[in-house]
C-alpha atoms as an extended CHARMM CRD file, in Angstrom:
* protein
*
       168  EXT
         1         1  MET       CA              2.0690000000       -1.4610000000      -25.5640000000  PROA      1               0.0000000000
         2         2  SER       CA              3.6100000000        1.6040000000      -26.7270000000  PROA      2               0.0000000000
         3         3  ASP       CA              7.2900000000        2.8530000000      -25.1350000000  PROA      3               0.0000000000
         4         4  ASP       CA              6.2320000000        6.7450000000      -24.4190000000  PROA      4               0.0000000000
         5         5  ASN       CA              2.7480000000        6.1620000000      -23.0680000000  PROA      5               0.0000000000
         6         6  GLY       CA              1.4580000000        2.4400000000      -22.5340000000  PROA      6               0.0000000000
         7         7  THR       CA             -1.5480000000        2.8170000000      -24.8060000000  PROA      7               0.0000000000
         8         8  GLN       CA             -2.1970000000       -0.3350000000      -26.8360000000  PROA      8               0.0000000000
         9         9  GLU       CA             -2.0060000000       -0.7910000000      -30.2170000000  PROA      9               0.0000000000
        10        10  THR       CA             -4.8980000000       -2.8320000000      -32.2330000000  PROA      10              0.0000000000
        11        11  PRO       CA             -5.8390000000       -5.5200000000      -29.8210000000  PROA      11              0.0000000000
        12        12  ALA       CA             -8.0020000000       -8.2830000000      -31.6550000000  PROA      12              0.0000000000
        13        13  GLY       CA            -11.5530000000       -7.0640000000      -32.0440000000  PROA      13              0.0000000000
        14        14  SER       CA            -11.3740000000       -3.3560000000      -31.7400000000  PROA      14              0.0000000000
        15        15  ALA       CA            -10.7620000000       -0.3360000000      -33.8660000000  PROA      15              0.0000000000
        16        16  PRO       CA             -7.4520000000        0.2680000000      -35.1190000000  PROA      16              0.0000000000
        17        17  GLY       CA             -5.2230000000        2.7100000000      -33.3530000000  PROA      17              0.0000000000
        18        18  PRO       CA             -3.9790000000        3.9810000000      -29.8180000000  PROA      18              0.0000000000
        19        19  ARG       CA             -6.2210000000        3.2610000000      -27.1990000000  PROA      19              0.0000000000
        20        20  PRO       CA             -6.5010000000        5.5750000000      -23.7580000000  PROA      20              0.0000000000
        21        21  GLU       CA             -4.8640000000        4.3080000000      -20.6700000000  PROA      21              0.0000000000
        22        22  PRO       CA             -7.2480000000        3.9990000000      -17.7590000000  PROA      22              0.0000000000
        23        23  ILE       CA             -6.7510000000        6.4730000000      -14.8470000000  PROA      23              0.0000000000
        24        24  ARG       CA             -7.6540000000        4.6720000000      -11.2380000000  PROA      24              0.0000000000
        25        25  PHE       CA            -11.3980000000        5.0950000000      -10.3700000000  PROA      25              0.0000000000
        26        26  PHE       CA            -12.1710000000        6.4900000000      -13.9700000000  PROA      26              0.0000000000
        27        27  GLY       CA            -11.4840000000        4.0840000000      -16.5220000000  PROA      27              0.0000000000
        28        28  THR       CA            -11.2760000000        5.7130000000      -19.5550000000  PROA      28              0.0000000000
        29        29  THR       CA            -14.5420000000        7.7980000000      -18.7840000000  PROA      29              0.0000000000
        30        30  TRP       CA            -11.9370000000       10.9270000000      -18.9120000000  PROA      30              0.0000000000
        31        31  VAL       CA            -11.8010000000       10.5710000000      -22.7540000000  PROA      31              0.0000000000
        32        32  ASP       CA            -14.7830000000       12.0520000000      -23.3400000000  PROA      32              0.0000000000
        33        33  HSD       CA            -16.6280000000       12.3470000000      -19.9120000000  PROA      33              0.0000000000
        34        34  THR       CA            -19.3140000000        9.7330000000      -19.9930000000  PROA      34              0.0000000000
        35        35  ASN       CA            -20.5390000000        6.9930000000      -18.1120000000  PROA      35              0.0000000000
        36        36  GLY       CA            -20.6840000000        9.2210000000      -14.6080000000  PROA      36              0.0000000000
        37        37  TYR       CA            -17.3150000000       10.8560000000      -15.0900000000  PROA      37              0.0000000000
        38        38  THR       CA            -18.9240000000       13.7820000000      -13.3810000000  PROA      38              0.0000000000
        39        39  ALA       CA            -20.3880000000       11.6620000000      -10.3420000000  PROA      39              0.0000000000
        40        40  ARG       CA            -16.6170000000        9.6770000000      -10.0400000000  PROA      40              0.0000000000
        41        41  ARG       CA            -14.9170000000       13.2390000000       -9.6940000000  PROA      41              0.0000000000
        42        42  ILE       CA            -17.4410000000       13.9060000000       -7.1040000000  PROA      42              0.0000000000
        43        43  GLY       CA            -16.7620000000       10.7430000000       -5.2010000000  PROA      43              0.0000000000
        44        44  ALA       CA            -13.0410000000       10.9050000000       -5.5230000000  PROA      44              0.0000000000
        45        45  ALA       CA            -12.9810000000       13.8990000000       -4.1360000000  PROA      45              0.0000000000
        46        46  ALA       CA            -15.5510000000       13.0850000000       -1.2410000000  PROA      46              0.0000000000
        47        47  GLY       CA            -13.5480000000       10.0230000000       -0.6140000000  PROA      47              0.0000000000
        48        48  SER       CA             -9.9360000000       11.6720000000       -0.6970000000  PROA      48              0.0000000000
        49        49  LEU       CA            -11.3910000000       14.6270000000        1.5990000000  PROA      49              0.0000000000
        50        50  ALA       CA            -13.1580000000       12.0690000000        4.3900000000  PROA      50              0.0000000000
        51        51  ALA       CA             -9.7510000000        9.9810000000        4.3700000000  PROA      51              0.0000000000
        52        52  ALA       CA             -7.5610000000       13.1330000000        4.5290000000  PROA      52              0.0000000000
        53        53  VAL       CA             -9.9610000000       14.0160000000        7.5240000000  PROA      53              0.0000000000
        54        54  ALA       CA            -10.1360000000       10.1870000000        8.9450000000  PROA      54              0.0000000000
        55        55  SER       CA             -6.2290000000       10.6690000000        8.9470000000  PROA      55              0.0000000000
        56        56  CYS       CA             -6.3280000000       13.6100000000       10.6090000000  PROA      56              0.0000000000
        57        57  LEU       CA             -8.2760000000       12.3800000000       13.4960000000  PROA      57              0.0000000000
        58        58  VAL       CA             -5.7000000000        9.5570000000       13.7000000000  PROA      58              0.0000000000
        59        59  LEU       CA             -2.9570000000       11.6610000000       13.8470000000  PROA      59              0.0000000000
        60        60  ARG       CA             -4.3080000000       13.7730000000       16.6370000000  PROA      60              0.0000000000
        61        61  PHE       CA             -4.9210000000       10.3580000000       18.8530000000  PROA      61              0.0000000000
        62        62  ALA       CA             -1.2820000000        9.9140000000       18.3420000000  PROA      62              0.0000000000
        63        63  TYR       CA             -0.6080000000       13.3210000000       19.6540000000  PROA      63              0.0000000000
        64        64  GLU       CA             -2.5150000000       12.7270000000       22.4010000000  PROA      64              0.0000000000
        65        65  GLY       CA             -1.0190000000        9.7730000000       23.4270000000  PROA      65              0.0000000000
        66        66  LEU       CA              2.4040000000       11.6120000000       22.8370000000  PROA      66              0.0000000000
        67        67  ALA       CA              1.3730000000       14.1070000000       25.5100000000  PROA      67              0.0000000000
        68        68  ILE       CA             -0.3670000000       11.6140000000       28.1210000000  PROA      68              0.0000000000
        69        69  ALA       CA              2.9410000000        9.9110000000       27.9120000000  PROA      69              0.0000000000
        70        70  ASP       CA              4.7550000000       12.9640000000       28.8740000000  PROA      70              0.0000000000
        71        71  ILE       CA              7.7490000000       12.5430000000       26.6790000000  PROA      71              0.0000000000
        72        72  GLY       CA              8.6310000000       16.3470000000       26.4970000000  PROA      72              0.0000000000
        73        73  SER       CA              7.5250000000       19.2060000000       24.5550000000  PROA      73              0.0000000000
        74        74  PHE       CA             10.4850000000       19.0760000000       22.5760000000  PROA      74              0.0000000000
        75        75  VAL       CA              9.7690000000       15.0720000000       20.9330000000  PROA      75              0.0000000000
        76        76  THR       CA              6.0610000000       16.3160000000       20.5120000000  PROA      76              0.0000000000
        77        77  LEU       CA              7.3390000000       19.3760000000       18.7190000000  PROA      77              0.0000000000
        78        78  LEU       CA              9.8020000000       17.3020000000       16.2230000000  PROA      78              0.0000000000
        79        79  MET       CA              6.6440000000       15.0410000000       15.7850000000  PROA      79              0.0000000000
        80        80  VAL       CA              4.4210000000       17.3420000000       14.6520000000  PROA      80              0.0000000000
        81        81  VAL       CA              7.1460000000       19.1650000000       12.4810000000  PROA      81              0.0000000000
        82        82  MET       CA              7.8900000000       16.1090000000       10.9580000000  PROA      82              0.0000000000
        83        83  PHE       CA              4.2520000000       15.5780000000        9.2380000000  PROA      83              0.0000000000
        84        84  ALA       CA              3.6050000000       18.9200000000        8.7620000000  PROA      84              0.0000000000
        85        85  ILE       CA              7.1760000000       18.7300000000        6.3200000000  PROA      85              0.0000000000
        86        86  CYS       CA              6.8960000000       15.1480000000        5.0560000000  PROA      86              0.0000000000
        87        87  SER       CA              2.6910000000       16.3970000000        4.2280000000  PROA      87              0.0000000000
        88        88  ALA       CA              3.7880000000       19.5240000000        2.4550000000  PROA      88              0.0000000000
        89        89  LEU       CA              6.3800000000       17.3360000000        0.5030000000  PROA      89              0.0000000000
        90        90  ALA       CA              3.7970000000       14.4740000000       -0.3780000000  PROA      90              0.0000000000
        91        91  PHE       CA              1.4920000000       16.6750000000       -1.4330000000  PROA      91              0.0000000000
        92        92  ARG       CA              3.8740000000       18.5880000000       -4.0290000000  PROA      92              0.0000000000
        93        93  HSD       CA              5.5090000000       15.5130000000       -5.2990000000  PROA      93              0.0000000000
        94        94  THR       CA              1.5820000000       13.8670000000       -5.9830000000  PROA      94              0.0000000000
        95        95  TRP       CA              0.4670000000       17.1340000000       -7.3110000000  PROA      95              0.0000000000
        96        96  ASP       CA              3.6750000000       17.1730000000       -9.9650000000  PROA      96              0.0000000000
        97        97  GLY       CA              2.9320000000       13.5120000000      -10.3810000000  PROA      97              0.0000000000
        98        98  PHE       CA             -0.4930000000       14.3900000000      -12.2450000000  PROA      98              0.0000000000
        99        99  THR       CA              1.3930000000       16.6380000000      -14.7640000000  PROA      99              0.0000000000
       100       100  LYS       CA              4.2540000000       14.1210000000      -15.4640000000  PROA      100             0.0000000000
       101       101  ARG       CA              5.4490000000       10.5470000000      -14.7810000000  PROA      101             0.0000000000
       102       102  PRO       CA              7.9700000000       10.4990000000      -12.1870000000  PROA      102             0.0000000000
       103       103  ASP       CA             11.0380000000        8.9550000000      -12.2700000000  PROA      103             0.0000000000
       104       104  PRO       CA             10.6430000000        5.3000000000      -10.7130000000  PROA      104             0.0000000000
       105       105  ASP       CA             14.2770000000        5.7540000000       -9.2370000000  PROA      105             0.0000000000
       106       106  ARG       CA             13.0310000000        8.8490000000       -7.4870000000  PROA      106             0.0000000000
       107       107  GLN       CA              9.7630000000        7.6110000000       -6.7450000000  PROA      107             0.0000000000
       108       108  ALA       CA             11.6570000000        4.1840000000       -5.0320000000  PROA      108             0.0000000000
       109       109  SER       CA             13.5680000000        6.7570000000       -2.9430000000  PROA      109             0.0000000000
       110       110  LEU       CA             10.3820000000        8.8890000000       -1.5780000000  PROA      110             0.0000000000
       111       111  ARG       CA              8.2400000000        6.2160000000       -0.6530000000  PROA      111             0.0000000000
       112       112  GLY       CA              9.1000000000        6.0350000000        3.0110000000  PROA      112             0.0000000000
       113       113  LEU       CA              8.9600000000        9.8280000000        2.7270000000  PROA      113             0.0000000000
       114       114  LEU       CA              5.5140000000        9.6720000000        0.9880000000  PROA      114             0.0000000000
       115       115  ALA       CA              3.8050000000        7.2840000000        3.1490000000  PROA      115             0.0000000000
       116       116  ILE       CA              4.5130000000        9.7380000000        6.5990000000  PROA      116             0.0000000000
       117       117  GLY       CA              3.1610000000       12.6600000000        4.3750000000  PROA      117             0.0000000000
       118       118  PHE       CA             -0.0870000000       10.8550000000        3.4180000000  PROA      118             0.0000000000
       119       119  VAL       CA             -2.2910000000       13.3030000000        4.8120000000  PROA      119             0.0000000000
       120       120  GLY       CA             -0.4860000000       15.5260000000        1.4840000000  PROA      120             0.0000000000
       121       121  SER       CA             -0.7480000000       12.7930000000       -1.0680000000  PROA      121             0.0000000000
       122       122  LEU       CA             -4.8540000000       12.5260000000       -0.0880000000  PROA      122             0.0000000000
       123       123  LEU       CA             -5.3540000000       16.4590000000       -0.2040000000  PROA      123             0.0000000000
       124       124  ALA       CA             -3.3910000000       16.7160000000       -3.3120000000  PROA      124             0.0000000000
       125       125  TYR       CA             -5.4730000000       13.8950000000       -4.9560000000  PROA      125             0.0000000000
       126       126  PHE       CA             -8.7330000000       16.1920000000       -3.4460000000  PROA      126             0.0000000000
       127       127  PHE       CA             -7.5620000000       19.3410000000       -4.7060000000  PROA      127             0.0000000000
       128       128  ARG       CA             -6.9370000000       18.1950000000       -8.5570000000  PROA      128             0.0000000000
       129       129  SER       CA            -10.4110000000       16.0310000000       -8.2410000000  PROA      129             0.0000000000
       130       130  LEU       CA            -11.8480000000       19.5230000000       -8.2330000000  PROA      130             0.0000000000
       131       131  THR       CA            -10.8010000000       20.3460000000      -11.6050000000  PROA      131             0.0000000000
       132       132  GLU       CA            -10.7170000000       17.0540000000      -13.4200000000  PROA      132             0.0000000000
       133       133  ALA       CA             -9.9050000000       13.5550000000      -13.0270000000  PROA      133             0.0000000000
       134       134  PRO       CA             -6.2020000000       13.3160000000      -11.2560000000  PROA      134             0.0000000000
       135       135  GLY       CA             -3.9730000000       12.8100000000      -13.9080000000  PROA      135             0.0000000000
       136       136  GLU       CA             -6.3420000000       13.5710000000      -16.7390000000  PROA      136             0.0000000000
       137       137  LYS       CA             -4.0730000000       16.4690000000      -18.5150000000  PROA      137             0.0000000000
       138       138  LEU       CA             -0.8190000000       14.0920000000      -18.6770000000  PROA      138             0.0000000000
       139       139  HSD       CA             -2.8440000000       11.0100000000      -20.1970000000  PROA      139             0.0000000000
       140       140  ARG       CA             -4.5090000000       13.3600000000      -22.3560000000  PROA      140             0.0000000000
       141       141  GLU       CA             -1.5150000000       14.9550000000      -23.5960000000  PROA      141             0.0000000000
       142       142  GLU       CA             -0.0820000000       11.0680000000      -24.5660000000  PROA      142             0.0000000000
       143       143  TYR       CA             -3.2810000000        9.9470000000      -25.7930000000  PROA      143             0.0000000000
       144       144  GLU       CA             -3.4550000000       12.8490000000      -28.3700000000  PROA      144             0.0000000000
       145       145  ALA       CA              0.5970000000       12.6760000000      -29.2800000000  PROA      145             0.0000000000
       146       146  ALA       CA             -0.3120000000        8.8420000000      -29.8160000000  PROA      146             0.0000000000
       147       147  LEU       CA             -3.2170000000        9.4350000000      -31.5880000000  PROA      147             0.0000000000
       148       148  LYS       CA             -1.2240000000       11.8750000000      -33.9560000000  PROA      148             0.0000000000
       149       149  GLN       CA              2.1340000000        9.8440000000      -34.0740000000  PROA      149             0.0000000000
       150       150  TYR       CA             -0.5880000000        6.9710000000      -35.6040000000  PROA      150             0.0000000000
       151       151  GLU       CA             -2.4890000000        9.0900000000      -38.0510000000  PROA      151             0.0000000000
       152       152  LYS       CA              0.9790000000       10.5070000000      -39.5410000000  PROA      152             0.0000000000
       153       153  ARG       CA              1.8070000000        6.6180000000      -39.7430000000  PROA      153             0.0000000000
       154       154  SER       CA             -1.2170000000        5.4000000000      -41.3530000000  PROA      154             0.0000000000
       155       155  THR       CA             -1.6610000000        8.1250000000      -43.9130000000  PROA      155             0.0000000000
       156       156  ARG       CA             -0.8330000000        6.5580000000      -47.3290000000  PROA      156             0.0000000000
       157       157  ARG       CA              0.3670000000        8.9540000000      -50.2040000000  PROA      157             0.0000000000
       158       158  SER       CA             -1.1760000000        8.1920000000      -53.4880000000  PROA      158             0.0000000000
       159       159  GLY       CA              1.3560000000        7.6610000000      -56.6610000000  PROA      159             0.0000000000
       160       160  ASN       CA              4.6710000000        7.6410000000      -57.1090000000  PROA      160             0.0000000000
       161       161  PRO       CA              6.3970000000       10.9100000000      -55.8150000000  PROA      161             0.0000000000
       162       162  SER       CA              9.2660000000       10.4970000000      -58.7540000000  PROA      162             0.0000000000
       163       163  LYS       CA              6.2470000000       11.1660000000      -61.0260000000  PROA      163             0.0000000000
       164       164  LYS       CA              4.8920000000       14.2280000000      -59.7920000000  PROA      164             0.0000000000
       165       165  ARG       CA              4.8390000000       17.0010000000      -62.1380000000  PROA      165             0.0000000000
       166       166  ARG       CA              6.9820000000       19.8510000000      -60.9070000000  PROA      166             0.0000000000
       167       167  ARG       CA              6.0180000000       23.4080000000      -60.3780000000  PROA      167             0.0000000000
       168       168  SER       CA              7.6110000000       26.0290000000      -62.4800000000  PROA      168             0.0000000000
């Protein structure tokens, strides 16, 4: 495995060079957009939107439960604001994760916030699925860099450079 992007170097029985890293739900179809790539994107967008809608319904039931419990408008307002802020932060964090690799330590520290703001993460996945496979741009940049690096390493010089004729 390469240290930079996880592409594999020449596994047994395959073509030489780096291999593309699979993306969840898309595998390696993102490289050349074959084998149902468009249908997978439509399915991912529809699935993430349906999950976001279902999640909002669950949150609505929780809100109604607080209203029935009559715990006060301040606590109800705090809950709504908390979910709104956490969803916005989760959306932004997820959206940024599609363009650059997240820091593992920061990811671990934000785990609770991302769990509370799950609706934001689902919406970020939905909106990214409308234009590309989520994370495709990042994976494509890393894969193309790995290909260039492999080509640079694998090209051979012909002849002895010390015997090269110099131009005057």
